[in-house]
C-alpha positions in Angstrom: 140.5 56.4 70.1 140.2 60.1 69.4 137.0 59.5 67.5 135.4 57.5 70.4 136.3 60.4 72.7 134.6 63.0 70.4 131.5 60.8 70.0 131.3 60.1 73.7 131.7 63.9 74.5 128.9 64.7 72.0 126.6 62.1 73.5 127.3 63.4 77.0 126.7 67.0 75.9 123.4 66.0 74.3 122.3 64.2 77.6 123.2 67.3 79.6 121.2 69.6 77.3 118.1 67.3 77.4 118.4 67.0 81.2 118.7 70.8 81.6 115.7 71.4 79.5 113.7 68.8 81.4 114.6 70.4 84.8 113.7 73.8 83.4 110.4 72.6 82.0 109.4 70.8 85.3 110.3 74.0 87.3 107.9 76.1 85.2 104.9 73.7 85.4 103.3 75.1 88.6 103.4 78.7 87.2 102.0 77.6 83.8 99.3 75.6 85.5 98.3 78.4 87.9 98.1 80.8 85.0 95.9 78.5 83.0 93.5 78.0 85.9 93.5 81.7 86.8 92.7 82.6 83.1 89.8 80.2 83.1 88.3 81.8 86.3 89.0 85.3 84.9 87.1 84.4 81.7 84.2 82.9 83.6 83.8 85.5 86.4 85.0 88.7 84.7 84.6 88.1 81.0 88.3 88.5 80.2 88.7 88.4 76.4 92.4 89.1 76.0 95.0 88.2 78.8 97.8 90.7 79.0 99.7 89.6 82.2 99.7 87.1 85.1 100.8 87.8 88.6 101.5 85.5 91.5 101.4 87.2 94.9 102.3 85.4 98.1 100.9 87.3 101.0 101.5 86.7 104.7 98.3 84.7 105.0 97.1 83.9 101.5 98.3 83.4 97.9 96.7 85.2 95.0 96.8 84.7 91.3 95.9 87.7 89.1 95.1 88.2 85.5 95.3 91.5 83.8 93.6 92.1 80.4 90.7 93.4 78.5 87.0 92.5 78.9 84.3 92.4 76.3 83.8 96.2 76.6 87.6 96.7 75.9 88.2 97.9 79.4 91.5 97.0 81.1 90.8 95.1 84.3 92.6 93.1 86.9 91.1 89.9 88.2 92.5 88.9 91.6 91.8 85.3 92.6 92.5 83.7 95.9 94.6 80.5 95.4 91.7 78.2 96.5 89.4 79.9 94.0 87.0 81.0 96.7 87.2 84.7 96.3 87.6 86.8 93.1 88.0 90.5 93.0 87.6 92.4 89.8 89.3 95.8 89.6 88.9 98.3 86.8 92.4 99.7 85.9 90.9 103.2 85.4 89.8 103.3 89.0 92.9 102.0 90.8 96.7 102.5 90.7 98.1 100.6 87.8 101.3 98.5 87.7 103.3 101.3 86.0 102.0 103.8 88.5 102.8 101.6 91.4 106.4 101.2 90.2 106.6 104.9 89.7 105.4 105.6 93.2 107.9 103.2 94.7 110.7 104.6 92.6 109.9 108.2 93.8 109.5 107.2 97.5 112.4 104.7 97.9 114.8 105.8 95.1 116.0 102.2 94.6 118.8 101.4 92.1 116.4 99.0 90.4 112.7 98.2 90.5 112.4 94.5 89.9 108.7 93.8 89.5 105.2 94.6 90.8 102.5 92.1 91.8 98.9 92.7 92.6 97.2 90.9 95.5 95.0 91.4 98.5 96.1 92.2 102.1 93.6 92.8 104.9 90.7 92.7 102.3 92.3 95.6 100.4 93.9 95.3 96.9 97.6 96.1 97.1 100.6 96.3 94.8 103.8 94.7 96.1 106.8 96.4 94.4 110.1 94.6 94.8 113.4 96.5 94.4 117.1 96.6 95.1 118.5 99.4 97.1 121.9 101.1 96.8 123.5 98.4 98.9 122.1 95.6 96.7 119.6 94.7 99.4 116.1 93.4 98.5 113.1 95.5 99.6 109.3 95.4 99.2 107.2 98.5 99.0 103.6 97.6 99.5 101.0 100.2 98.5 97.2 100.4 98.4 95.9 99.8 94.8 93.0 102.1 95.7 94.9 105.2 97.0 98.6 104.7 96.2 99.5 105.2 99.8 102.1 103.1 101.6 100.7 100.1 103.5 104.0 98.4 104.5 107.6 98.4 103.6 110.2 95.7 104.1 113.9 96.7 103.8 117.3 95.1 103.8 116.3 91.6 103.1 
């Protein structure tokens, strides 16, 4: 009796582990697929040789996928691709605000308790960084700044 209970418990645990892995894998599929497709476009349109990072930006009107990495001349670039693949913007990192700089600007301006992440995208035909953060009350906020100038474009607080 005790042996059947232990074997049954182990089988149930194994089923739970496999089910959890399956759910996790299925939930990551859209991100993995978007990154693969964006990488292919970045290789074709911008000559990306080494991918360093992937960003998914959901703007108010459009969604953008971006690839950061090195081109054939070993220059660090960002390739910002409209979700439908129609528009591609190539940005040289030495000419714009970088991810680390965007996070630093948001940190200095907002003084959040934690900067969560930064995503590059396009808003009103201008490249932007969207920096998400938690304020001192634990509220979510977004600090959106121009990738060209580093100036504030919009800010959403207390979400």
